[in-house]
C-alpha positions, 0 to 999 in steps of 0.5 A: 611455535607454529606446530604447537599453535596448530596442534592447540587449535586442532585440540580446541576445535576437537574439544569444542562442545557439539552444541556450541559448534552447531550454534556457530554453524547455524549463525553463520548459515543464517547470516549467509542466508540473510545476506543472500536474501538482501541481495536478491531483494535489491536485485528484484527492486532494481529490475522492478524499477527498470521495468517501471521506467521503460513501461510507458514505451510498451504499454498505454501510459494512462493505464499504467498511471491508473495501476500506480495510483491504485497500487499506492492506495492498496499499499496504504490500506495494507499498512493498516490491515496487513501490519496493524490488523485493522480492517477498514471499510471506509478508506474510500472516504480518504481517497475521494475527499483528497480527489475532490479537494485536489480537483477543486483547488487546482481548477477553481483556485488555479493552484499548481498540481503539486500544491493541489495534491499536497492540500488533498493529502492534508485534507485526507490526513485531517479526516483520518485523524477525526475518523481514527479518534472515533473508530480506534475505540472499537475493535474487530467488526465494530471498528470496520462498521464504524469506518463504513458508517463514517465513509457513507457520511462523506459520500452524502456530503460529496453528493450535497455540497455545492463545490463537488457538483453532485453527481456530475463531479468536478470535471476538466481539471487542468493538469498544469505544470509541475514546479513550473517546469514540466508540462503534465499534459505530456503523457510521459511527464505525467507518468514519471510524476505519478511514478515518483509519487508512488515510489515516495509513498512506497518508500514511506511504507517500507521504512515504516514497516521496518522501523521500531514503530512497525515492529510494535504494530506487528506485535499489536496485530498478533497479540494486543493484550501482550503488547499492552502488558509490555507497556505500549499504549496501543491506541496511540500506535493504532491511531498513528497507523490509521492517520498514516494510512489515510494520508497515503491514501489521500496522496493516491486520490489526489494524484488520481484526480490530476491524472484523470482530470476529474473527481466523482462520486465513484471515488467515495462509494463503499464499492471503492473501499471494497475494491481496495480490500479485494486488491490487497487480499488477492495480492497478499495481505501483510506483504509489501509487494502483494497489494501492487500485484493485486492492484495491477491484476484488478485494474488490468481485468477491469480495463481489458474486460470492459471491451467484452460482453463479460460481466466484469464484477462476476469475472473478478469475483470468480478469480477472487474465489479461486485465489482464496481457495488455492492461494490462501496467502494471496498471490505474492504471499504464496510465492514468498512462502514457497520460496521460503520452503525451497530455501529451508530444504 
């Protein structure tokens, strides 16, 4: 029986159509590549987490906290433009408004930092819903200009409202005690709190991108009329993405107000909106880790060039031009593309 079975199996293999055999081999190779890619991704994530956990013992914690705050800001913005195809020039409104609300309630009302950050995030979410309901009705450059105009309204309100203290801003914001247990005046406690906030925000973005909702967002980005023809109510998806992006931006802004113990007009200027666009494009729009790379690069340049006589905006502008010419997909995007080409070979 074993000889007959073996010969039958051999005949079955020899008699199989070449196309079927090739398809099976292709599926097996694809599954193997997928498992390999997932393994590499997990290892990279673990290495990155280990680096972040040990970083405050090697670098200045306040610098690292600034990088993490702006990295979350850039990732939230990338969720809108990189995966939804919506260019906003008004995200500083959410960043700055959350910073002002957090700073005010913590300093004037005496609330603990966790409640202050939550209220600032909630304020950004409400503002994002209002802005989104107005701006989503337009597309392309019209959408971008509406968000810019609405953001400028927030800037002038921040300049005029009494609780913002105008050009002086809200200063000397107490860091307080997190959950009544951790004294945030300790640099390490503050750093690991910011790291936890960043990881939570990044996990939300990762889950969103890899969910059915994220797939619909990508479909809208690629071809909105086709998505509409498939029965999707694209305006609702875009509005939800806008509100989620604004909420996570507010989370970054509120955390930043606690870290630096102040909220100023700088947080709501149009230059801040332009800076987050620059971070996202430098790192790699439409990639998960690209905005983190871009934020780290821009913050590092601003930090280390400030002590020199070099004009910081000019240097960053030159680097941006070089990256646009040589790395069309951004730094992380170009690296990922070249890795994909190597695997294909």
